[in-house]
C-alpha positions as CSV (number, residue, x, y, z in Angstrom):
1,M,139.9,-39.8,158.4
2,S,137.6,-42.7,158.1
3,S,134.4,-41.0,156.8
4,R,133.2,-41.6,153.2
5,F,133.9,-37.9,152.4
6,R,137.5,-38.1,153.8
7,E,137.2,-34.6,155.3
8,V,135.0,-32.7,157.8
9,I,131.6,-31.8,156.4
10,G,128.7,-29.8,157.8
11,H,125.6,-31.5,159.1
12,G,122.9,-31.6,156.5
13,M,120.3,-30.0,158.7
14,W,122.5,-26.9,158.9
15,S,121.5,-26.3,155.3
16,G,117.9,-26.9,156.3
17,A,118.2,-24.2,159.0
18,L,119.6,-21.8,156.4
19,I,116.5,-22.4,154.2
20,S,114.2,-21.8,157.2
21,T,116.1,-18.6,158.0
22,V,115.6,-17.2,154.5
23,L,111.9,-18.1,154.5
24,G,111.3,-16.5,157.9
25,T,113.4,-13.4,157.4
26,D,113.5,-12.6,153.6
27,F,111.0,-14.4,151.4
28,P,108.2,-14.6,152.2
29,G,109.6,-13.0,155.4
30,P,108.5,-12.3,158.9
31,G,105.1,-13.7,159.8
32,T,105.6,-16.8,157.6
33,I,104.3,-20.1,159.1
34,Y,106.4,-23.1,158.2
35,L,104.2,-26.1,157.5
36,G,106.7,-28.6,156.2
37,E,109.5,-29.4,153.9
38,S,111.1,-32.2,152.0
39,L,114.9,-32.0,151.9
40,R,117.2,-33.8,149.5
41,F,120.9,-33.8,150.4
42,R,122.8,-34.0,147.1
43,R,126.4,-33.1,147.9
44,P,128.3,-32.5,151.1
45,V,128.8,-29.0,152.4
46,K,132.4,-28.6,153.3
47,V,134.2,-26.4,155.8
48,G,134.8,-23.1,154.0
49,D,132.0,-23.4,151.5
50,T,129.9,-20.4,150.6
51,I,126.2,-21.4,150.4
52,T,123.6,-19.3,148.5
53,I,119.9,-20.1,149.0
54,K,117.6,-19.8,145.9
55,V,113.8,-19.7,146.5
56,T,111.2,-20.0,143.8
57,A,107.4,-19.8,144.3
58,K,106.0,-23.0,142.7
59,E,102.3,-23.0,143.7
60,K,100.0,-20.6,145.5
61,D,96.6,-21.3,147.1
62,A,95.2,-17.8,147.6
63,T,92.1,-19.0,149.6
64,K,94.2,-20.7,152.3
65,G,97.3,-18.5,152.0
66,K,99.5,-21.5,151.3
67,V,102.5,-21.3,149.1
68,V,104.8,-24.1,147.9
69,L,108.4,-23.0,147.4
70,D,111.2,-24.8,145.7
71,T,114.5,-24.0,147.3
72,E,118.1,-24.8,146.4
73,C,121.3,-24.5,148.4
74,V,124.1,-23.8,145.9
75,N,127.9,-23.8,146.8
76,Q,130.5,-21.4,145.4
77,D,131.1,-23.8,142.5
78,G,127.5,-23.6,141.4
79,E,126.8,-27.2,142.6
80,I,123.4,-27.9,144.2
81,V,124.1,-29.3,147.6
82,V,120.6,-29.4,149.0
83,S,117.2,-29.1,147.2
84,D,113.9,-28.7,149.0
85,S,110.2,-28.2,148.6
86,A,108.7,-26.2,151.5
87,E,105.1,-25.5,152.2
88,V,104.3,-22.3,154.1
89,I,101.5,-19.9,154.9
90,A,102.7,-16.5,153.8
91,P,101.6,-13.4,155.7
92,K,98.8,-11.5,154.0
93,E,100.4,-8.1,154.9
94,K,104.0,-7.1,155.1
95,V,105.3,-7.7,158.7
96,R,108.1,-5.5,159.9
97,R,110.1,-6.2,163.0
98,P,113.1,-4.4,164.5
99,K,116.4,-6.2,164.0
100,V,117.3,-8.4,166.9
101,Y,121.0,-9.0,167.8
102,L,121.5,-12.4,169.3
103,P,124.3,-13.3,171.6
104,A,127.3,-15.1,170.2
105,V,127.5,-18.9,170.9
106,H,130.8,-20.6,171.3
107,F,131.7,-24.2,171.9
108,D,134.8,-25.0,173.8
109,D,135.4,-28.7,173.6
110,K,137.9,-28.8,176.5
111,E,135.5,-26.9,178.8
112,I,132.6,-29.3,177.8
113,M,134.8,-32.3,178.5
114,R,135.9,-31.0,181.8
115,R,132.4,-30.2,183.0
116,S,130.9,-33.4,181.6
117,A,133.1,-35.3,184.1
118,S,130.8,-33.9,186.8
119,P,127.9,-36.0,188.0
120,R,125.3,-33.9,186.1
121,R,124.3,-35.5,182.8
122,F,123.1,-33.7,179.7
123,P,121.7,-35.2,176.5
124,S,124.3,-33.7,174.2
125,A,127.3,-31.4,174.2
126,G,125.3,-28.9,172.1
127,S,122.8,-28.4,174.9
128,W,125.5,-27.6,177.4
129,A,125.4,-23.8,176.6
130,A,121.9,-23.6,178.1
131,F,123.2,-24.8,181.5
132,R,126.2,-22.6,181.9
């Protein structure tokens, strides 16, 4: 392989998506409004890694409902792979929603390549699933 890591690694924004998922579903939870974040990618996330998200409330502005959260993505070896500072508006009351089961998403590279030979053009292979 010719990459600087010499193996397949996960895209850094996947870790950002994990952080967003925790903030929107667990702490602070449903009803959270994500205002912004500042991600720092410290180490690669490798295929097979187990990532744990740690969230710590750093600041709270009770009048505006804003909370600044420090987050870390830690791998199975205890190494910080991503650190983050996120600003959110936390819900004032506990929001409860029924669990939603989403459909499975699968990417079949051979199928994408076969269909991409057609005259229709799409911006990326990842968006192909929306046009099936």
